[in-house]
C-alpha positions in Angstrom: 9.1 -62.0 8.3 7.5 -59.5 9.9 10.8 -57.8 10.7 12.1 -57.9 7.4 8.9 -55.9 6.8 9.2 -53.7 8.9 13.1 -52.8 8.6 12.5 -52.8 4.6 9.6 -50.4 5.4 11.6 -47.9 7.8 14.5 -48.4 5.3 12.0 -46.8 2.9 10.4 -43.6 5.0 14.3 -42.6 5.8 15.2 -43.3 2.1 12.6 -40.9 0.9 12.7 -38.7 4.4 16.4 -37.8 3.7 16.7 -35.9 1.0 13.7 -34.1 2.3 15.3 -32.9 5.1 18.9 -32.1 3.2 16.9 -29.8 0.9 14.9 -28.1 4.2 18.6 -27.8 5.9 20.2 -26.1 3.2 17.5 -23.3 2.8 17.6 -22.9 6.6 21.3 -22.7 5.7 21.3 -19.8 2.9 19.0 -18.1 4.3 21.3 -17.3 7.6 24.5 -16.5 5.4 21.9 -14.1 3.8 21.4 -12.3 7.1 24.7 -12.6 8.4 26.3 -11.3 5.3 23.3 -8.2 5.7 24.2 -7.6 9.2 27.7 -6.8 9.1 26.8 -4.1 6.4 25.5 -2.0 9.3 24.3 -1.9 13.5 22.3 0.3 15.1 21.0 3.1 13.5 22.7 2.6 10.4 21.1 -1.0 10.3 17.4 0.6 11.3 18.0 3.0 8.4 19.0 0.5 6.1 15.8 -2.1 7.0 13.3 0.8 7.2 14.2 1.8 2.8 14.5 -2.0 2.2 10.7 -2.5 3.3 9.5 0.8 1.6 11.5 -0.7 -1.4 9.1 -3.5 -1.1 5.7 -1.5 -0.5 6.3 0.4 -3.6 7.4 -2.8 -5.5 3.7 -4.3 -3.7 2.0 -1.3 -4.8 3.0 -1.7 -8.8 2.3 -4.9 -8.9 -1.3 -4.2 -7.2 -1.5 -1.9 -10.0 -0.4 -4.3 -12.6 -3.0 -7.5 -11.1 -5.9 -5.1 -11.0 -5.4 -4.1 -14.6 -4.5 -7.5 -15.7 -7.8 -8.6 -14.4 -10.3 -5.8 -16.2 -11.4 -4.6 -12.6 -12.9 -1.4 -13.1 -14.8 -0.5 -9.6 -11.8 0.0 -6.8 -12.0 -1.5 -3.5 -10.5 -1.2 -0.2 -6.7 -1.5 -0.4 -6.4 -0.4 -4.0 -3.6 2.0 -4.8 -4.3 4.6 -6.8 -1.3 6.6 -7.4 2.1 6.7 -7.1 5.2 7.8 -8.0 8.6 8.4 -6.4 7.2 11.0 -3.7 3.6 9.3 -2.1 1.4 5.9 -2.7 -1.9 7.2 -1.8 -4.4 3.9 -1.5 -7.7 4.2 -1.1 -9.1 2.6 2.1 -13.1 3.0 1.2 -16.1 4.3 1.9 -17.3 4.6 6.0 -21.2 6.8 7.4 -20.2 9.5 9.2 -20.8 8.5 13.3 -23.6 11.2 13.3 -25.5 10.0 10.2 -24.9 12.7 8.5 -22.8 11.9 5.2 -20.5 9.8 4.7 -15.9 9.8 4.5 -14.0 8.6 2.2 -10.8 7.2 3.1 -7.3 7.2 1.8 -4.0 5.8 3.7 -0.9 8.3 2.7 2.8 6.8 2.4 5.4 9.8 2.2 8.3 8.0 -0.1 10.7 11.2 1.1 13.4 11.7 3.2 11.9 15.0 4.4 8.5 16.5 5.3 5.8 16.6 2.4 2.5 17.8 1.8 0.1 16.1 -0.2 -3.1 17.9 -1.5 -5.7 17.2 -3.8 -6.8 19.7 -6.6 -9.3 19.9 -9.5 -11.6 17.4 -7.5 -15.1 16.1 -9.1 -17.9 13.8 -8.0 -19.8 11.9 -10.8 -18.1 15.0 -13.2 -19.3 17.7 -11.2 -16.7 20.4 -10.0 -16.3 20.2 -6.0 -14.0 21.3 -2.9 -12.6 18.6 -0.8 -10.4 20.3 0.8 -8.5 17.3 1.0 -4.7 18.1 2.2 -2.3 16.6 4.6 1.6 16.7 6.0 3.4 13.6 6.5 6.8 13.3 7.8 9.1 11.3 6.4 9.1 7.7 5.6 5.1 7.8 7.7 1.7 7.4 6.8 -1.3 8.7 7.7 -4.9 8.1 7.6 -7.2 10.8 5.8 -10.5 11.3 4.7 -12.2 13.6 2.7 -15.7 14.5 4.5 -19.3 14.3 2.7 -21.7 16.2 4.6 -25.4 16.4 3.7 -25.4 20.2 4.4 -22.7 20.7 1.3 -23.2 22.4 -1.6 -21.2 19.7 -2.8 -23.1 16.5 -1.1 -23.7 13.4 -3.1 -25.1 10.4 -1.5 -23.3 7.7 -1.1 -25.7 5.5 -2.9 -25.4 7.4 -6.1 -21.4 8.2 -5.6 -20.3 6.8 -9.4 -16.2 8.6 -9.6 -14.7 10.7 -8.0 -11.4 12.2 -9.7 -8.6 14.7 -8.3 -4.9 15.7 -9.3 -2.6 14.8 -6.3 -0.2 17.8 -5.3 3.2 17.2 -3.6 5.3 19.6 -2.1 7.9 20.6 0.5 6.6 21.4 4.1 9.3 23.7 4.8 10.0 25.4 1.2 6.2 24.9 -0.1 8.0 23.9 -3.7 6.3 21.7 -5.2 7.9 18.1 -5.9 4.9 16.5 -8.6 1.5 17.1 -9.8 -0.3 14.0 -10.6 -2.7 13.1 -13.8 -5.8 13.0 -13.2 -7.0 10.4 -10.5 -10.0 8.7 -11.0 -11.8 6.2 -9.0 -14.8 4.4 -10.1 -17.1 2.8 -7.1 -19.0 -0.1 -6.9 -23.0 0.0 -7.1 
C-alpha cells in the first residue's frame, strides 16, 4: 500500500512539474533564437555600435516612462533620479543636492546624456531661483553617446545665494549647441525643478 501511495505521489509531482519545465525550456529557446538572429546582423565594431544605439533607445524610452509615471502620480517635488528635460539630443536628470565639502554652500547636481552622434555643448539660460533671476554659469561639453555629471555651485558669498533650507524652485531653459560649429540645436521651454522642504 505504501508503495502505491509513493508511486501515486511521484506521478502527481511529475505531471505538475513537466509543463513548467516545458514552458521554461521553450522560453529559453525563444531567447536564444532572438540573440542568435541579432548576432547575425553584424560583428565586431558594427555590432557594438548597434548595441550602444539600442541601449540609448531603451534609456530614452525609460526616461519617457518615468516622466509619465511622475505625472500620473501627481508628484510635485522633484526627487533624485527624475528626468527634468529630454529631447532628441539630450536627457537631463536631476541628481540631488549635496553640501559643499568646504561648508560654504551646496551644489545642485545633474546627469546629462548626449543622445546624438556628435559632440555637443549644453548650457542653461534664463535661470531663476525661487522666482529671482540668477546666473548659474552652467555649461557642459559632452562627446557623442556619453553622459557627464555636472553641478550648479551655490556659494554663500554669491549675490544669487539661497540657503538650501529655503530652496523652493530652480527654473532654466536648456540650450544645446554643436560643439564644433556652435550652431544651436535646440532650446527648451522653461524647465522647473521643485524642491521638497
